[in-house]
C-alpha positions, -999 to 999 in steps of 0.1 A, spaced: -44 134 78 -47 100 95 -76 90 66 -47 92 42 -26 69 70 -50 47 67 -50 39 27 -19 41 20 -12 15 51 -45 -6 34 -18 -2 1 12 -9 12 2 -38 33 -8 -56 -1 -17 -92 10 -35 -121 0 -36 -143 29 -55 -135 65 -35 -126 92 -35 -164 109 -22 -179 81 9 -151 63 41 -169 59 64 -142 52 84 -167 37 64 -172 13 61 -142 -4 100 -143 0 95 -176 -26 81 -163 -50 97 -131 -55 126 -153 -58 107 -176 -83 91 -142 -97 130 -127 -108 141 -160 -116 113 -159 -150 124 -128 -153 161 -136 -156 155 -159 -180 131 -143 -202 154 -113 -201 188 -130 -208 168 -146 -237 161 -118 -251 198 -106 -247 209 -116 -283 246 -122 -272 269 -145 -255 281 -148 -222 321 -140 -214 311 -164 -181 298 -196 -195 282 -212 -160 263 -178 -160 249 -190 -193 235 -222 -169 222 -197 -138 200 -176 -163 188 -208 -185 176 -221 -154 151 -191 -144 121 -214 -157 128 -232 -133 112 -205 -109 74 -216 -130 78 -253 -108 86 -229 -77 55 -215 -78 37 -249 -79 54 -266 -56 43 -230 -30 7 -230 -50 0 -264 -30 20 -260 3 1 -231 7 -34 -241 -3 -33 -271 9 -20 -257 43 -51 -228 45 -80 -255 33 -72 -284 55 -84 -258 79 -116 -235 65 -128 -275 53 -133 -279 88 -150 -245 94 -165 -235 62 -196 -250 61 -200 -251 21 -162 -259 18 -158 -271 -21 -176 -241 -27 -158 -216 -6 -125 -229 -22 -138 -225 -57 -153 -191 -51 -117 -184 -37 -101 -194 -66 -123 -181 -91 -117 -148 -80 -81 -149 -75 -75 -156 -106 -102 -154 -131 -102 -117 -135 -75 -104 -137 -63 -137 -166 -95 -118 -183 -82 -81 -181 -44 -94 -197 -67 -116 -225 -84 -85 -229 -48 -65 -230 -39 -88 -255 -65 -88 -277 -64 -51 -284 -29 -60 -295 -31 -82 -317 -67 -85 -328 -73 -125 -334 -103 -144 -343 -129 -146 -317 -120 -185 -318 -87 -176 -302 -102 -149 -278 -124 -179 -266 -104 -203 -258 -79 -183 -240 -105 -166 -222 -120 -198 -209 -87 -219 -208 -99 -241 -231 -60 -231 -250 -46 -254 -225 -63 -284 -242 -56 -269 -281 -16 -256 -274 -6 -277 -304 -26 -262 -328 -17 -234 -340 -38 -200 -334 -56 -210 -299 -30 -197 -277 -31 -156 -265 -17 -144 -235 27 -156 -234 28 -175 -202 -10 -187 -195 0 -225 -202 16 -223 -164 -25 -207 -155 -40 -240 -174 -20 -262 -156 -27 -247 -124 -65 -248 -127 -65 -285 -139 -48 -293 -103 -73 -268 -88 -103 -291 -99 -95 -321 -87 -73 -306 -55 -109 -302 -27 -113 -342 -35 -84 -352 -21 -82 -328 7 -102 -357 28 -85 -386 15 -48 -373 20 -41 -370 57 -5 -382 66 27 -382 52 25 -418 44 -8 -411 23 12 -377 4 36 -397 -7 14 -419 -20 -6 -392 -41 35 -375 -47 46 -410 -64 14 -417 -76 17 -380 -102 54 -390 -107 44 -420 -124 13 -406 -144 43 -375 -151 67 -406 -166 41 -423 -184 28 -386 -198 65 -385 -212 69 -416 -228 33 -422 -249 25 -384 -256 60 -383 -277 48 -407 -303 23 -388 -303 28 -364 -338 9 -340 -334 18 -332 -302 54 -323 -309 37 -288 -315 51 -257 -299 67 -280 -268 29 -290 -256 41 -321 -245 65 -304 -221 36 -271 -212 12 -298 -204 -8 -310 -174 0 -339 -166 41 -336 -173 35 -310 -138 16 -324 -116 40 -348 -97 50 -311 -81 16 -302 -65 20 -337 -51 59 -326 -38 39 -295 -26 16 -312 -6 42 -337 11 63 -309 17 37 -298 45 31 -325 60 65 -331 61 67 -296 77 39 -300 104 52 -329 115 63 -330 150 91 -348 154 107 -331 113 97 -292 137 117 -300 170 144 -321 151 155 -297 121 137 -263 118 134 -258 152 176 -273 161 202 -247 154 225 -272 148 202 -287 119 205 -252 103 244 -255 92 230 -294 75 199 -269 66 224 -241 47 250 -271 28 219 -285 17 209 -261 -3 240 -257 -19 241 -288 -27 205 -283 -42 219 -252 -62 242 -276 -82 213 -298 -93 187 -267 -100 212 -260 -125 208 -295 -144 194 -301 -173 169 -329 -158 132 -310 -151 124 -336 -124 160 -338 -107 160 -296 -108 124 -299 -92 130 -322 -64 160 -295 -55 135 -269 -53 114 -292 -25 153 -287 -5 152 -249 -13 117 -241 3 116 -264 33 151 -247 37 136 -216 36 108 -220 69 136 -215 95 141 -178 100 175 -184 110 189 -201 80 205 -187 48 172 -193 28 152 -183 54 171 -148 62 172 -143 23 137 -147 16 124 -127 47 140 -97 30 112 -68 27 116 -64 -12 117 -101 -23 82 -108 3 67 -78 -22 81 -88 -55 61 -119 -40 32 -106 -27 31 -92 -66 42 -118 -86 6 -129 -106 4 -96 -120 38 -90 -128 42 -125 -145 12 -124 -163 26 -84 -180 63 -80 -176 53 -104 -215 38 -67 -222 65 -46 -208 89 -68 -228 82 -50 -257 64 -22 -247 102 -12 -229 123 -22 -257 131 16 -265 141 21 -226 164 -10 -230 178 2 -264 188 38 -249 202 24 -217 222 1 -237 236 30 -257 241 56 -233 256 28 -211 281 11 -238 267 -20 -236 254 -26 -268 283 -48 -284 292 -60 -248 282 -99 -237 251 -110 -224 262 -101 -187 272 -63 -190 235 -60 -215 214 -77 -181 234 -55 -156 226 -22 -171 187 -36 -178 179 -61 -158 175 -38 -126 153 -16 -143 133 -37 -154 126 -52 -123 121 -18 -109 94 -10 -132 78 -43 -128 73 -34 -93 57 -5 -93 31 -16 -125 28 -51 -101 19 -23 -73 -6 -6 -93 -23 -34 -108 -26 -59 -75 -43 -27 -59 -64 -14 -84 -73 -44 -96 -63 -77 -76 -72 -74 -45 -103 -52 -49 -118 -93 -67 -100 -115 -41 -122 -94 -12 -149 -97 -31 -148 -130 -34 -141 -132 6 -174 -114 11 -196 -138 -12 -183 -160 13 -186 -148 42 -219 -139 31 -225 -181 19 -217 -189 54 -240 -166 69 -269 -177 48 -260 -214 60 -266 -206 98 -291 -192 94 -314 -218 95 -295 -240 116 -300 -213 141 -341 -206 135 -344 -252 138 -326 -245 175 -346 -218 184 -376 -239 171 -365 -266 187 -362 -249 217 
């Protein structure tokens, strides 16, 4: 009986972070991000008008969840890697091993699934599996997995992230990096729009230079949140919590605005206000169900496009039996959105534990083995010297 309990405990303890690095609000924020993305895509497929106009704007802003993922990714990776770069014997190699085993195996599996469904040519399969499609999205026929553009953006950021760990060592330098990436974004929007070929498939918006500044904001947030004065005056001050709650409401207004970079800045405030456990957002982001959605968010993000198609008969049946077929978009979403999210929660649970987590553990074991191997020569040298 104890054996079964141990297996169940390992399955339900679905986290990719090490114990000392678990930040509960991060999982909750990831849960919000994936819910935003799902709500956006479901609303786009409803095929009905919203009876309440502002709800159209709310659901239409769901794609901002991707930018929230970018901010959280930079924040968490910079926080954890700052420590590892001081302890690992080959920190850059260890970083890339962790990223490869975290991202690539499941990405390849999803590519196989879509290849079996769509039966594309080998050029498309190869360009998608190797992330080369990200450079060629403006040319039709190179993209296979829906939503893969965001993974490509993250991968390009990972390429140069280890190179800036040693340089970005203060809030001032992090601010400088964020400003530099913002300037790059502005230049990209201004000059790429003059290239006619780039207008296909919304390539300019989905290209990495348009989003790198969100990662810069995540790094800046790490230095701000770990600053002693900020922690004392804002993150550990009960009076300041009322200010953060009020600022969050204002941020929500800008989040619904059409200006992409202004909305991304508002997401930065949302993350910051979620750090204390006693703020409004801090309590919400620590809810168990939300955190679990966040832990499975990678699987859910890549698989929900597939289930948007496979669950169409279920969706139509639910609308028929509830009388929502001819109803407004709000009614259709109220009926189908909870069911779809419940299905994706189960799918994410299975996918994470059966596929993602074993490869993550494999990467950790490989890094541990490398560190042990690197430690042996030093130990032998010390013994010889003695």
